[in-house]
Every structure is written in C-alpha cells, then in structure tokens.
N, C-alpha and C positions, 0 to 999 in steps of 0.2 A: 918157605916151602922147599922140601928136599928134592933132590934130583929124582929119587924114586917116585915121589908123588907125581911129578910131572910125567914121568914115563907111564904111570898107570892111568893117566888122564884125569886125575882128581884136581879140581879147581880149588884154590885156597878161598877160605871164607873169613869175614871179619866179624861174624856173630851169628845169631840164630837165623836160619833161613825162613823167609816170609813167603807163604804161598798165597796165590790169588784166591779170593773168595769164590767158593763153588768149584774149586779144582778137585776132581775126584782122586788125584794122586795123593792127596794129603792123608787119606784113610790108610794107605799102604806103607806109610812111613812110620817106623817105630822110633820112639825117642830112646836111643841107646846112650844118651849122655853126650857130652860135648866131644867133638873130635879134636883131639890135641895134635898139634904139629910137633914134629921132632926130627931127629936125624933119620937118614935113610935106613930102612929095614926095621924101624920101630913100629909096633902094632900091625904086623903083617896079616894076622887072622881077621881082624876087624875090616880090613879093606876087602878081603876076599869074600866075607859074608855079605857085605853090602852089594857086591856085584851079583851074587846069587839071588838076592831078594827082589831085584828089579824085574817087573813084569810089563807086558804090553797092556796099556790102559785103554778102555773104550771111550770114544768121544762123548761129551756132555750133551744132553738133549736140549735144544734151544727152545726158549719161550715163544709162544705164538704171537706174532705181531701183525698189525694192520698193513695191508698192501697199499701200493700206490699205482694206479688209483684204488681207492678203498673198495674191496669186494668181500671182505670177511665179516660175517654176521656177528653181532654183539654177543649172542649166546655162546659162540665159540671163544671169544676173547674173555668173557666173564662167565665161565660155566657155573659158578656158584650163585649167580644172580645178584651179586653185590656190586654196585656201580660206584664210581668215585663221587665224593661229596663236593658241593660247591663251597665257596668261601662264606663263612658265617659272619654276619655283621651284627653289631650291637644295636638294638632298637630302643630309642628313648620314648617310652610311652608316657608323654607328658605334653599337654597343650602349650605349655610355656616354651617348648622347644621351637615352635613355629611363630612367625610374625605375620598376622593377618594384614590384609590391605588397609583395613580401617586403622589398625595400630601403626602401620607405616605412615599413614597420613597424619595421625596424632603426633607421632614422633617428629615429623617434619614441622608441624605447627609449634611444638614445644621447643624445637631447635632454634626457632626464630624468635623466641620470647622466653621470658622468665615467668612461670605461672604465677608466682606470688606477686610479682610486680604488675602483671596483667590484671589480676583480681583486685589489687589495690587501686589501680587506675579506674576500673569499672565501679568500685565502691565509691571512690571520690566523685565520679560523675553522677552516680545515682543519688548521693547525698545532696549534691547541688540541685539536681532535678527535684528532689523531694521538697526542699525548702522553697525553691521558686514556685513549685506547683501550689504549695500552701499559700504563698503570697498571692498568686494569680487568682485563686478561688475567692480571696477576700476583696480584691480591688476591682474585679471585672463586674460591671453593673450595666443594666440597660441604659441606652443613651450615649454610651461611649463610642467614639470612632474606632474603627478596626485598626487604623494605623496606631492610635494611642495604645491599644491593647498589645499589639505585637512589639512595639517599642519598649513598653514597660517590662514585658517578659524577657526580651533579649538583653536589655540593659542590666536587669538583675542577674541574668545568667552570666554575662560577661564579668560582672563584678565579683560574684561568688567563686567562679572557676578561675579567676585571675587570668583573663585572656592573654595569651602569649603566642600570637601567630598561629602556626600549625601545631604548636605543642598543646594548646588547650583553648577552648572557646565554644561557640555555638555549633552544634552538630549538623543542623540543617535549618532552613528557613521555618519560622514559626507558622504553622497552619491554623487558621481561624475560620474553618468552613462552617457554613450555615445551612440548616434545614435539609434540603435534598442533596446538597453537595457533600460527598463522603470524604474527600481528601484533596490535597494539593492546591488549596487556595490560600494565598497570602496577598495582602494588598500591595500594590505598587505605589510609588510616590505619586501623591496627588489624589489618591483614592479617598472619596468622601463617604463611603458606606458606614452606616451607624447601626449598632446593635439594638434590636427592638425587644420589647417585653415578651412577645410571643415566639422569639427565635430560639432554636436549639443550637447551641454553640459547641463546636468541637475545638479544643485547644491541643495542638499536637506540636511539641517542640523537642529538641534534642540537645544533649550536652556531650562533648567529647574531651577526653584527656589522653594525649598521645595517640590519637586516632581511635581509641576505644569509645564507640558511640553508644550512648544510652538513648534509646528510642521509646518514648512513652506518650500517651495522650489520654485525655479525660474529657468528659462531656458536661457542660453546664446547661441546665434548663431552668427556666423560671416559671414553667407551667407544669403542675403535677400530673397532667394528662399523660405525659410521656415517661413517667417514672418506671413503668413496667418495661418499656423499650430499653432504657438504660440498664435495668436490672438483668434483662435477658442477655444482653451483650456482655455485661460484666461476668455473669455466671458462666457463659460460654468460654470467655477468656480464661477464667480460673480452671475450667475443665481442661482446656488445651494445655495449660501449664502443668497440671497434675498428670496428664497422659504422656507428656514429653519425657524422653529418657534415652539411654543408650540402646541402639538397635531397634528402637520403635519406628515403625514405618509411617511416613508422612501422611499416607492415605488414611490410616487408622485415626490419626489425630483429627483430621478434617471431619471424619464421620462422627466422632464424639462431639465436636463443636457444633455440628449441624443438629444433632439430636437434641442437645440441651437448648439451643437458641430457639428452635422452632416449636418447642413445647410451651412457649409463652404467648399470651394474648394481651391485648389492651383495647380499651374502649375510647373511641374518638368521635365526639359529637353523636353519641348514641349508636354508633356502628362499631361492632366488634371486628378487630383486625388481628390477623396472625402475624407475628414477627417473622420476617423472612431473612434468611442468610443472603448477603450480597455475593452471589456465586462467582463473579469474575474478579473478586479481590482476594488477597491472601496475605498471610504473614510471610516472613522471609528470614533467611540467615543474614548475619552481619559480619563483615570482615573489617580489618583495620583500615580506616579511612574510606570505607566503602559501605554505604548504607544497605545496598542490595548485594548479598554475598553469593547468589547463584542458586540457592535452594528456596523453594516456595512451599508454604504450608497452606494448602487450599482449605476453604471453609466448608466444603461439602465432601461427602463420602466419594472416594475415587479409587482408582486402581494404581496409584503411585506407590511403587514398592521401594522407593528410596528410603534409606535408613538414616536416622539421626546418629551422629558419631560423637565419641568422647572428645571434649575440647571445643566443640562447635558452639556458636553463640547465636541465639534465635530471638527474634521479636515475634511473640505470639500475638498476632493482630487480628481482631475479629470485627466484622461490620454487620449490623442488622438494619433492616428497613421495613417500613410499613407500606412500601410501594411495590414495584415490580421485582425488586431483588436483583437488579442488574444495572450497572452504571455504564455511562458512555463519557467520552472526553468532551468537555464543554467549557468555553470561556477563554479569557485571555490568559496565556501562559505566563507564569512568573517563576516557577521552579526550574532549575537547570543543574546539571552536573557533568563534569568532564568524564568521558568514558575511559575506564581503565585500560580496556583492550582496543582503543580507537586505532584505526589504521593510520599509517603515515601518509598524509595527503599534502601535497605542495599547495600552500595558500597563496593566492594571487593578490589578495587585498592586504595592504600594509596595515590597515586598521585591524583586520582580523588577526594578523600575527601579533600586533601589540596587545590586543585583548587576550589572546591565548597566553601570552607571557604573564599578564596580570593575574589571570585565573590560576595558573600554575603556582605563582608566588603566594597568593593570598588564600586560595581554597584547595589547591591540589585536586583530588578526586572527591572532596566533600561537596554536597549540594550547596547551591547559592541561589540568590534571587536578584532581581534588578535593583532592589534597595541596597543590597550589599555592594553591588558595583558602584552605585552612587557614593556609598560610604567610603570606598577606597579611592575615590577621586576620578573614576572613569566617567566620561561624558560622550554623548553622541555615538553610542556603542551598538545601537539596535541593528544597523546594517551588518556590522562585523559579527554580532552575536547570531544573527540569522544565517550568515555565511558559515559559521562554525557548526551550527545545527545541520545545515544542508549538507555539509561535507562529512557528517557522521562523527565529528570530534566531540561535540557536546550533545548530550541527551536532554530533551525538554520533557517536562511533566505537567501537562495541562490539568485543570480541575476535573474530578471524576464525579459525575452527578447521576442520581436516579431520576425517575420521572418527576415532573413538576407536581407539587402538592404532597409528595411523600416526605417522611421524616426518617432519617438514618442515624445510627449511632455507631461509635467505634470504641474499642477498648484495647489497649496494648500493654503487654508485659514482656520484659526481656528475661531470658534465662540462659545460663551457661550449662551445657551438658557435661556433668562431671561425676566422679565417684565420691566427692567430698560431701560432708554433712554440714549444710549451711543453714543459718536462720535468716528470716526475713521479716520485715515490718509491713509486708505487702498485703494484698487482698486475701491472703490465706489466713489472716488473723494476727493479732499482736504476738510477736515472738513465737509463732508456731513453726515447728521444724518442717522443712520441706522433705520430700522423699529423698533418700540417700542418692538417687541417681540424678538429681537435678540441683544445680547450683543457681539460685535465683536472685534477682534484684527486683524490688517493687518499684515501678516507675510511674504508675498511673492509678488513679482511683476511679470514680465514676467516669463514664467514657464519652468520647466525642461522637457527635453526630453532625452531619453537615448538610448544607443546601446550596443550591446555585445562588451565587451572589448577583444581585441586580445592578446593572448599569454602572460598571466600575470605571468606564472611561467616557462619561457623558461629555466632558469638555475636550475630548481629543480632536485634534485637527486632522486634516486630510493629507498632511505632508508625508513623504515617504518614510521618514523616521517614525511616524506615529502609526504606521500600518503594522499589522501583526507579523510575526516571524514565520519563516519557512520551516518545514519539518520534514523528517524522513518517514515518520509513521503516519498512517492514515488517520484523518480527523484530528490532527494536532495543530491546526492553524486557524482556529476560530478567532473572530475579532471580538471587540468589546460588547457585542450585543447579547451574548450569553443566551441565545435563543429568545431574546426579548423581542416581541413583535413590534414593529414600528407603529406609532399611533395613527399614521396615515394609511395603514394597511386596509385594503378592501376585503380581506379574507378573515373570517372568524374561525380559527382552527378548532374551537371547542364545539362547534356544531357537528353533530354526527351525521354521517352519510345515510340517507334513507334508501330503503329498498324500493325498486320499481313496482308500482301497482300493476297487477295483471289486468289487461283489458279483455272484456268479453265480446261476444258477437254484437251485443247491443251498443257497444262503444264504437262501432264502425263509422258512425256519423262524424266522429272526431277526426278520423283520417280524411274523410271526404271534405270536411270543412277546412282542414289544413291545406289540402291540395288546391281547393278553390281559392282560398285566401292568398296563397303564394302566387297562383297564376294571375289573379287580378292585380296584385301588387306589381308583379313583373311587367304585365301588360301596360299598367298605368305609367310606369317609368319609361317603357319603350315608346309609348305614344307621345309622351311629353317631349321627346326629342324632335317630334315633327310639328310641334305647336309653336305659336308665336312666343309663348312664355319661355320655351326652351331656347329659342333663338335669341331672346333678350338676356336671359340669365344663365343659360347653359346648364350642363349637368351639375351634379354635386361637386365634382372636381373638374377643373377647366379642361384638362387634357383627356378626360375619359371619353371613350366611344361607347357604342351600344353594348359591346361585349362586357366591359367592366360594369356598366350600369346594370346589366342583367345579372351578373355574378353577385354583386353586392346586394341587389334587391332580394335574391333568393336566400342569401345567408343572413339577412337582417332578422333579428329576434329569433334566431333558430333555437337558442337556449330556452325559449318559452314553451317549446313543444317537445322537449326531451322525453316527456311521459309517453309519447307515442311509439317509442322505439327502445329496444334494449341494445346492449353493446354488440352481441353477435349479429343482430340484424343490421346494425349500422356498418359493421365491418363488411358484411356481404354486399351491401349497397356500394360501399367504397371500392370494393374489388372489381366492380363493373368497369371502373376506369381502366382496368388492364386490357379491355377490349377496344378502347378508343385508339385512333391513329396516333402514333408516336413519331418523333423525329427519326429520319433515316440515317444511314451512314454510321451505324454502330454495331458492334459485335457484343453479344451478351452471353455469358457462360455461367449458368447456375452451378454452384458448388456447395458442399457441406464439409465440415471438419469437426472432429471430436474435441470436446473441451476436457482437457486433462488437468490434473492437480499441479499447481505451479508454486505452492508455498507463498501465496500472497499474504500480505500483512494487513493489519488494521481492520477496517470494517468489512473487508472482503475475506478475511481469514476463515470465518465459519463457512461461507459459501464455497471457498476453495477446498476446504477439508471434505466437504460433502461430494466433491466430484470424484467419480471412479472411472472416467474415460468413456462411459457409454452415452452420455448426453452429447448432442451434436448441435452446432450452430450452422445456419444456412446463410447464403448470401449470393451475390453474383458479381462476376468480373465484367466491367464495361470498358470497351476499347473503341475509340473513334476509328472511323473507316480509314482515314488518312494514315494514322499510326499503324493500323492493322495491315495496310498494304505494305508499309515499310518493313514491318516485322515478317510478313510472309515472304517478301523478297529476300530478306537476310537469312531466314530459316532455309529457304530453298537453295540459296547460294552456299550456305554453310554445309548443307547436306551433300551437295554436289562435290565441293572441295574435299570433304572428308570421306568420299567414296561410299556414300550411302549410310554412313553412321549418323547418329542423332546429334553429334556435336563435333566440333573441329577446333583444334588449338588456334586456328587462324580466324575464328569467328569474330566479327566486329564487336567491339565493346560499346556499351551504351550507358548513358547516365540518366536513364528514364526516371521520372518521378512516379510515385505511386500514391494515390489519394485514398484514404480510408474515409468512407462517407457514412454518416449516421443520420438516418432519415428522421423527419419530424412527425408530428401527429399526436401531440399532447401525451406522449408516453403510452397511449393505449390504442392507437390506430395506425394504419398505413404499413407499408413494407418497402423493401428495396424495389420491387416491381412497380408499385404505384408511383414511385418517385423517378421513373426513367426520364420524365421531362427535364428534370434537373440534372441527373447523373450523366445522361448522354451528352447534354450540352457542356457540362463542366469538363468531362473527359475530352470532348472534342476541342474545346477552346484552349485548354491547357496542354493538349497533346500528351496526356498522361494515362496510364492505366488506373482505373478506379475500381475499388472493391467496396461494394455497398453491403453492409451486414444487416441481417434480420435479427435484431436483438429481441429478447422476450418482452412481451407487452404486459402492462398493468390492465386490470387488477389481478390477473392470474399470478404474476410475479411482481412484487412491489420493490421499492427502494431497499437496498442498492443493487438488485439483480441486474438492472440495465447497465449499471456501471461495470459490473463483473463481466458482462458480455462484451462491452466495448474494450475493456482491458484485454480480454482474451483474444479478440480480433486483432488488436495492435500487436500483441506478443506473437501471434501467429505469423504476421508479416515479418517480424524479426526472425522467426524460425526459418523462414524462406530465404534467409541471408540477405534481405533487403536492408541496406544501411539506413539508419534512422534519419540521416540528413537527406535521404531521398524521399522520405515519407511526409505527406501533408495530411492533416485532419480537416474534414469539412463536415458541415451539417446545417440544417435549417430548423428553425423554431425550437422544439424540444431537443431535436438532434444537435442543434447548435450549442445549447446549454450542456448537453451530454458530452460534446466534443471538448468544451472548456473544462468540464469536470475530469475528463480523461487526462488533460494536461496537468491539472492539479495533482491527480493521483500519481502520475508518472514522476512528476517533480518531487513530490513528498517522499516517495519510496525509492528514489535513486535510480530509476530506470532512464535509459536514454530518451531524450525528448525528440519529437519530430521537428522538421525544419520550420513549420509554420502552421497556421490554421485559417480557414475561410469560414466565417460564420454569417449565415444569412438569417436575419431577423431572429436572433437567439432569444429564447424565453429564459431570462436569467434572474427574475425576481418573482417567486411564487406568491409573495405577499401583496403584489399588485399595488405598490405604494405610490406610483407616479400618476400625475394628472392626465397623461395622454390616454389613460383608460377611460376617462370621461370625455375628453376633448374629441377623440377620434372614433368613438364607438359608433357614430352615425355613418362613418365611411368605411371602416374596416370590414373584412370578411369573417373575422372571428369574434363572436359575441362573448361578453363576460360570463363566466360560469355562475350558476345559481348556487347559493349556499345550501349544502346538504343534498344537492341533487345527486341521483344515482349515476349520472354521467359527468359529475364534477371531476375534471382531470386531476386536480390537486389531491382530493381524497382517494381517488383510484390509485394514484402513484405512491402516496405516503401512508395511506391506510389509517390505522388507529394512532399512529405516531405523528400525525400531522402537526399537532401542537408543539411537539418537541423538535421536529425536523424541518419545519417550513422555512426557518431562517438559517438553516444549516448551509455552509458553503458548498457542500456537495449536492444539495438540492436547489439552492438559490445561489448560483455562483457570483452574483453581484456582491455578496457579503464575504467573499473569499479574499485571499491574499494573492496578488498577481506578480510578485517578485519572481524573476527567473523564468518567465514564460517566453516562448518564441514569438516572432512577429505575428500580428493578427490583422486580418482584413475583415472589417465589420461593415455589413451592408444592411440598410434599413430604409423603409419608406416613411415619408413624413406624414402619411395618412393612416398609419397603423397604431394600434393601441400600445405596442411595445416600444414606441419611438423614444420616449424619455429614458427608460431604463437602459436601452442600448447606448444612448448618449452618455449616461453616467458610467456605464461599463467602459467605454472608450477613455473617458477622462480618468477614471480610477486606474486603469492599466497604464496610462501615460505617467501618472504620479509614481507608479512602481517601477518606472524605467523601461517599460515594454514599448517596442516600436509598433505603432498602431496606424493603420490606414482606415479611417472612418468615412464612409460614404453615405449620404442621405439623398434619396431620390424623391423628387417632388411628385405628389399624387400617387406614390407607391403604397400599396396595401401590404398586408402581412405576406411575406414570401412572394412578392410580386414576380420573382424570377420564373415562377412556374407558368406564368401567362406569356407564352412566347410571342403572342401577337403584339405585345407592347414594345415600343422602342427602348424604353428604359431597361427592359429585361435583357435585350441584346447588349446594351451598354454595360450592364452589370456583369455579364459573362466576359465581356471584353476587359473589364477591370480585373476580373479574376485572372485572365491570361497575363495582363501586365504585372500583377502582383507576383505570380508564379515565375514568369520568365524574365522579368526585368528587376523587380524590387528584391526578391529573395536572394539572388546571387550576390548582391551588394551587402546584404544584411547578415549572411551566414559567415561565421568564422571558419566553418568547415564546409566546404562546397560539396555538392552531390558527388558521390563516388561512382566509379564504373561498376557495373554489375558483372560479377564473375560468371564463368561458364555454368557453374552449378546453379546459380540463381536464375540465369537466363533459361536454363533447361526446365527448372521448376516452374517458372512463370509460363513458359511455353506449354507445359503439361496442364497448368491451371486454366489458361485462357484459350487453348486450342485443343478441343477434343470433340467427341461425338455429341456433346450437349451444346456446343456453341451455336448460337442463333444470330441471324441478322434481323434487327428490328427496323422496320420501315413503315411507311404509311399504309401499306396494303396488308399488314399482318406480320407474323413471324415465320421465317423460312429457315430450314436447316442448312447450315453451311457444310457441305460435304468436303471430303478430301482432307479432313483434319487428322489429328493423331488418333490412332487406335487406342482402345482401352489398355492394351498391353504396353503402349509407349508412355502411359501416364505414370507419374512418380509412384514407385512401388512402396512407399512408406505407409500407404493406407490412410493417410491423414485426410485426404480429400476424396470425396466420392460425388459423382454427378447426381444432381437432385432429380433430374428427369431422365426417362429412358430415351436414348437417342434413336432407337429403332423406329419410333413412331414417326420420325421425320424422313426416313430413308427415301420415300417415294416423292418427296417434294423437290421442286426444281433447284438446281445448283446456282449459287450466286457467284457472279464474276467478281472476285476480290480485287482484281487489278484495275477495275474501272474507277476512275476518279471523277467525282461530281464537280459541278461548278462551285459549290460552296467550299469544297476543299481547296480549290485553287485560290479562292478569295482569302483563305486563312493561311496560305503558305507565306513564309517570311524567311529572310536570310539573316536575321539578327544573330550576332555572335556575342558570347559572353565577354564582357570587358574586364571582369574582375576574377582573377584566379587566386585562390587562397592556399596557403601551405597547410599540410596535414598537421593538425593539432588536436588537443583534447577537446571534447565537446563543450564549446563555450560560445556564447553569442554576445554581440554588442548591443547593449540597450542604452538608450538615452532619451532625452526629451526633444531632440532635434527632429524636424519633420523629414519625410522621405526626400531624397535627392532626385532631381530630374536629370536624365541623361541627355546630353547634347553632343551629337557627333561621336567621335571616338573618345572624347574626354568627358569626365563627369565632374562637375564642379558644384560647390555649394553656393546657393543663391539666397539672397536675403528674403525670408518668407514675408508674405504680405497677404492681406485679406483677399486680394484678387489673384493670388498665385494658384495656378492649376498644375497639379503634380502628375496629371495623366494626359495621354494623348486624346484628342477629341475624336468623337465618332459621329457619323452621319445620323441625323435625326434627333439628337439631344446634345446639350452642352451644359457645362457647369455654370451655375448662376453666381455672379459676383455681387449682385445687388439684392438678391432675395435674402432676407434676414432668416437665419436658422432658428427654428422654434427652440426656446430655452426649456430645458427640463424643469419640472416643478412638481410640488406635492400639493395636496389640498390646503387651502389657505387657513382653514380653521385649526389645522394641526401643525403648521409650520414651526411654531415656536417650541413645541414639545416633541417634534418629530425625532425619529432615530437619527443619531449623529451621522451615520453613513449617507443617509438620503439628504438631509437638510444641508449638511456641510458640503457635500459634493455638488449640490445644486448651486450653492453660492460660489464655490470655487470655479465651477464651469462658467458662471456668469463673469467672473473676474479673470478668466484665462485669456491668454494671448490669442489674437486672431489666427495664428498659424496652427493652433491646436483645435480649432473648430472643424467640424466635418465638412468635406467637400460636397456641395449640394448640386445635383444634376436636375436640370429642368428640360422637359420635352420641348422640342423645337417647334412643334406645330400644335394645332388645336385638337379637338376631340376626334377628328377623323383621321388624324395622322397615325397610322399603325405600322408603317414600314420604317 
C-alpha cells in the first residue's frame, strides 16, 4: 500500500470484499473491477469517484420477535398463517413391528426349550402311553385286585419308557377309580379291593419324558348299560379338542363341552337318565414336571375370558355323571405332589426333612403316592408326610366322588396349541388331520368313570401311623371309611324325613293325653321316693334326688310324641327358659357383627363367596362379676390417669383369656341366652371373658352353615387383636362337636389354633354306633331320635345329603384326624347315651398325640353341668378352672400374651355399653354408667342387639359390691411356667397331665389311683369304681367299622393312666350341696 493510499484513508484489501447478508449497502456498490495497488499517484480519478458515490444508508427494519415474557400474538409473528411443522417420523404400518404379550410369553417358552426336541419327547411319551393302554385293555378283567392292575400298568410303562430317574418314567400314580369316584383313587399297599363285573373302571395313568407329561385316561365297562355315558363323555372331549386353538377363550371351550355332553341320555333299570357334566371338575394346562400348569378348562359355560396361547400344552379332560353332577373329596388320600411355589418353611421334624429330600430326589414336583415311597425304600413316613402337607410344602389330592349310586365317566386328550399341521391316530379318526391351529396327541380311547372305593383299610390299626394325614384344604382328611356306615350304626340314612302331619281341633285329645300321662308318670316317680320300696332300692341312680328324678321322668320317651309339636312351637316353649331365674354376678352384653367375605377355602368357599357384608351374627359377651369389678376399677383408674381420655399409656396390661362358646341343642334349638346357666358359670369359674355366638340353626340352614358361623366368630375375635393363645373354644352337646370341627377347619387351613378346648358331652358320632345308646337310654334326658321323624336332628342338620355326610369328619368328628389339635378337656356323665363315643374320642385323640383330660362323672346325664343343684356340676366347673388356670400354662409352648391398648379398648367397647345387663335371680337390670354409643368402636362392626333406652329407668347396680361367692373363688395362684416367644407350636404326647406340688412341678408315676385334680367338697374321684368300657352291639362287633371296633379293643388294652378320671358324688340322693 502506497503512502498516498494511507493518506486518503483507503484500507488495503486481500481480495473481494464480502458483505453481510441483508446489508442494504450492497445495493449501492458498483462492481468497477478490482482495485489495483500501485505507486503513489496511480489511478487518482478512481479514488475520487469512490468518495463521491458514498451515501448515508437507512438502518434495516428488524424482524418481529417474541418478547420475554411472551406478549406478542401469533397472528403478528406469522401474518401469512403458516406455522412451523413438527418433526415427521416414519410409521411402520405392519403388525409384525410390535410384539404382543402372548408372543412374548411364547418367546420365553421357546427360549427355554427346543421346539423340535419338546415335540419329540411328547411323541415318545404318547407312543408309550398308546402301547401300554392297548395292553391294559386286554389284561384287565373282573376279579383282579386293584393293586395287580396298577402294578401291571406301571411296570409296563417303566419298561417301555426305559425309566431313568427324573429323565423318564411314570408321570403320576395310576388312577383306577370305580363307579361314583371320578378321580384320584389309587390303592395303597395292602389294599384288597377287587374289580367286580358290574363296576365301571376308569384307568388314568401318565408317562413323562424329560418332564413332558402325557396325561390320558380311558374307561372300561363290562355292562353295556353305560355305553351311552362313555360315548357322551368321549364326544364331549373330542369337541373340546376341536374347539381348542390360539386365542380361543377357555369359557367358550367349556360351553361347547357342556352342550354336547348333556345332549345324551341313557336308560338304567327302566329309568331314563340325562348325562350331566361334573361342574366342579376341569381340564388343565400342563407345564414341564408340573401336571397342573395354572389354567383350567371348565366343563360348563362360563365367563372366563382367558385365552389359549401358542405353545401351551393342555389336557382336555371331561367328566360326565348320572348323579348330581358335582363331586366332593372323599376317602383315604394316596396322591401327593410337592408344590412348585411352596414357601420356605423351617421343618422341625428330622423325619420330615429326610422325606422332603427323598421327594426332591426321586419325584421333584411330579405327583407320587405312598406306594412310590415304599418303592424307593422309605418307611414310617406317614407322620413326616402329614407334617409336610400341614406346612404347605406338599399338596394332597383325595379321591373325588359324586353321590353314592351314581356312575361317572372321564375322557382325557392332550393337545399342544401350535400353528403346525400335525396328524394323529387319536379319536379324531385314523390318520385324520387336525385343524392347523392344534397340535394333538391321542392319549386315551373310551373313557374312565369312577366310583367311591369301599373299605380300603379294613385291617388298619389304630396306631398313630395308621391314622390319616393332616391337610391344608377343607375336607381333605377323611379316614378309611369312605362314608361307609358302620354296621353297628343305629341310623339308617336312606330313610327320608317325613313332614309333620297337621293336627286339627279334633286331635286336641292327644295333647290332653300327653299332659296327663307325663303328669302321672312324674307323680309316680316322685311318690316312689317316699315309699318303702324307694327306701330299699332307691332311685334309678343312687345319687339322684327328687330334682333329677323329675327331670328324667319328664324327658322319658319324649321322641314318641314329636307329632304333637313342630319346630317353631318347640323353640317358643324352650325360650320360656329365658324367664327363669339365672345365676347372679354376671354382666351380659348382647352384640351383633356383620359377616364379611374372608376368602375361606374348601367346603366353606361357596358360602363365603355368597357373603356381601349385610348378614349379621348375634351373640353376647358374658363377664363374671368379679372380673367385671376388676375391669371397672382399671378402666376408672386409667381414665383418671389419662386426664379423662379413654386410654392411657400407663394402663395396666392384662393376659385375660377369652372363651368362644358354641351352645348345644342338636343344631336346631337353643341360643346363647338359653345357655346362660352354663356360660355364666364357665366365665365366672375361669375368670375369663366369654363370647357366646348364636349360629344359624337347622333346618333353615343346613350343614355346613353352622361351621361357617363358628369360623366367622373365631376370626372376628382375631380381628379384635386377641392373640390366639389367649382364646379357648368351649361347647356342649352339638356345640361341643361344632367346637371340635372348628379346630379341624382351622388346622386344615393354616389358621392359628386356640390354646385349648372344653367339650361338655360332645355329640361326635351321628351314626350312634356305641352301646351306651341302649344301656343308658333309661337314665338319660335325651331320647334316641326316631327314623324319618320330622324332628330328627340328624336329618334336620344334614338334609338330603345325610347318607353321604353322616360319617363325614366335619359332621361326625369321631371319624376325623386329631393330629395337631390343642389340649382338650372332655367331660361326660356315665349315665348319658353319648358316654362311649366320648370315651373313644378321648382315646383316639391320645393316639394322635393330643393332651387330653377326660373326666367321667358318676350318675351324670347329658350336659349335667346345666343342673346347678348337683354337686358334680360344681365339681365340673371347678375342673374347667383347673384346666384353664393350671394345666394350660404348662401345656402351651406359647403362653398367653398381654392384650395391647387397642385390644383392651375394643373389648371395653364390646362388653361395656348401654346394652350391658346384670343377670341375677330377680331378673335383668340395666347397668348404667357404661360407655356411651359414641365411645363404642367406630368401625361399625358391632352393634347393640337391644335398645338400651328401654332400661334407663331401672335401678343402678353397684358394680363394686363383692358377693360371698366371689370371695370363695378368689385365689392367689401364680403361674409357675413362663415360656419364651416362639412360633405357634404345642407339645403333644401320651404322658398324662402333671400335678403341681408347691413351687415345683415334677412328674410322678401314673397309677390307677392317681388323681390329677384337686379335690372338692361334696364329691371325689373314685379309684375303685370300674369305668364302663365303650362297646358296640355284639351282633356287629366282628364286622363293625374299623374305627369303632379297633378303638374299643385298644381302649380295653390301654394303660390305666389313660383311663378317664371318674368322679363320684360323696353323698346319697339328698346331697345337693
């Protein structure tokens, strides 16, 4: 650059000048060519022209922008109305782009297996099944033992499949159900059952290869009468197979099966019967090493919207029946399987641990039976097996039976849901192609039908190992009787209950004759006491006074006159007893609570599903006056210390026991109010709160409605936060049996058990199989029911199902399994008709390892405790006190717990409100000054049964007054045994109760003369009186039911320490104090 350039202010450039975009000055610049640099003075005119062309430029107009904060409308920012576009994404319009949830599950299944290998394993198992099935059809003949049949099938299966541990072998125990038994029966070792000509036999067996189970069954019948039954079930199975496919809903398959099966009829002995679907059985999916895969194919039309999915494996299993079309669990269980999803439970029995290891080693999650355990070398495993079942580790599968006399049939076919086009030699026809959506294997031809097997354990002994197993599910612990009625039974369940004949005005003479006859009979017995004959020979029982003579004479032959009254009239007459004077010193609070749905299992599942929370149960809380006074003082002190609040952190803690009482009355009479003679005394002697529930009565509500109410009442106590170890169950007569059934249900379904039970004259054998029904009928106050009578309590309770349920453990607890029950106190009179069955009950419970205190009271009638004028009645209540306050603390592994403040407040609201009454000899008076309704628990679960305003004007009772009787009952005994907190577990053994002596408790050598209870004034245990031995009728002893005859013999051979303690009144007939 020259000096002249610098002087003129011209900057040198290195090339073309670049102007910013949008600069308006660019328009004024002319392209005159490149400006060359040179010496000073060169191109002078060019420089001067450039200066002249420069002008003042206007500033560029800026583009409108949005302000901050935004206040400029979009119409100003985009005046042309064109707005910016969003980002455009490519859309793959193809269903293959997504993976449905069903496809994901299929991919997961396929990732864990090779489809071709899986199909080959199934084909191999199916071919083994096909050849063994053909062999079984040829060799099974009438006259063969069931054991020979199953051994022949299983030996052939093991040989053809080349059994190799868990790699290949038998898929599940071979079922050989007969007649009305639909499934799950296989003989145990020693079974002598033989196939008869008229039987309909179902053969159900499985084969597995690498865990791929082929499940199939067929039916053999030697009587063409039932060909249509088999054809109906077979046709229905084929229909189910054809309907199966990908995305087919399970409810639709069930509807198709039902429509086909119920279109068939058959003629049996001239009577046309329609084939019914067994509605509570179903087909199922199959997983590897798992016979029940989780999905069920019901046999009736339903709303199940679950779909079949590709790659799933199903057993299309149908059942038909000529009977009711519904099965129940019945018979001795033999099928078991370890649960795949079993929780981790610490096992306390070493034998259970060893057995579980053997099961995992030899069977895994495949089903097995007791014969299989014998085959692998296990022995004496019943106790361990029962323990595994009780802990929920092993599932048991009892036989499933329709009503007696019915015939059932089953047909099974397996299919794999797939898109492959497969051929089959199955029931679809020879080499017929299946639909392309179904991959099938033919596994069965004609199909099985089953019946209940008779008397499978006729020779079983009464030892603990021979008793049946515990279960978690309801009705899964029947014994070997299979509903078979003992030959010694005095009840004919086939007799139908008659309706009562209506009596007109002209029949009034029958009532007059009844009253006159009973009056003369009672007067005769009353006058006999004043005669020389009475002085020489005395009354019927040597300790009876005029009171017992009068009561028994009135009740004699009462069943002969049931035609004179109906049940409502009888109940109204009984309710009159509510107006008779009752024991004083007790507070009674009527309450109700709603029965809600609790997801109960087993036989109670249907009743539970029907609950909507609107139905209510009523009952009453009974608190002895002494305990009531203590509670009132504590509540008052707690309220003062808390400044008027309803609770205080410093409130004293209590370990009170709560008794759940179930009243007697043959399941169709009485109530909690009519049993206050018993409930008040029991609450007072044991110093416990007692809740007596009014369960529904028969025949308005039949079995198992009463069990449902008892379970609901117990679970209600648990909802009040009362620890189960603080709860006892008590009952008399039918209520005693119901209490025992309650323990069965709680044990079987895994609920916490109460600490013990007090059973007064429990009616535990509805078959009436013992001799005491004949021996003591002349002395007892309850007459034997007449067959078919409209007031027969057995028919009223069981209804039309009497024949099937009369020997059911939940109806007749004597036939149940007693393993795992808490300690029992059994009280009976030696002059009552239930004496022998109660003795057998105590003996059988001892065999099962239950701690039993069995007491027999001389000259005592049925529920003699209600006759408070008897000395033995007071002694019985004293024994209840000893059992609760002395025996139970030593027998419980987990001692009673302190009631927390919430529980105490709830119990306070329950037992102290405007409905609380004091029951005394002059009537019922309102106890004022209790909690107001506003203070009662606000959860709404309990409401007063009566309106407390009706009693506001009645005199106030002094709750702090203490009667002389209370002072006599006071004691300062302290608990000598304190147990550490542990899981709910009790000690059971065959040793008798220990007697306490001073501060130490030591075991003494039991002897026939040993008295385990403190003596009471007026009566004493007899050491020289021979206890009546339980017996059955002589003409049926040799063929009697094994539970009755064997138990009688075992009782006779038992040690003296296991005999009941017999109490004898100290004085003669006039001794009543």
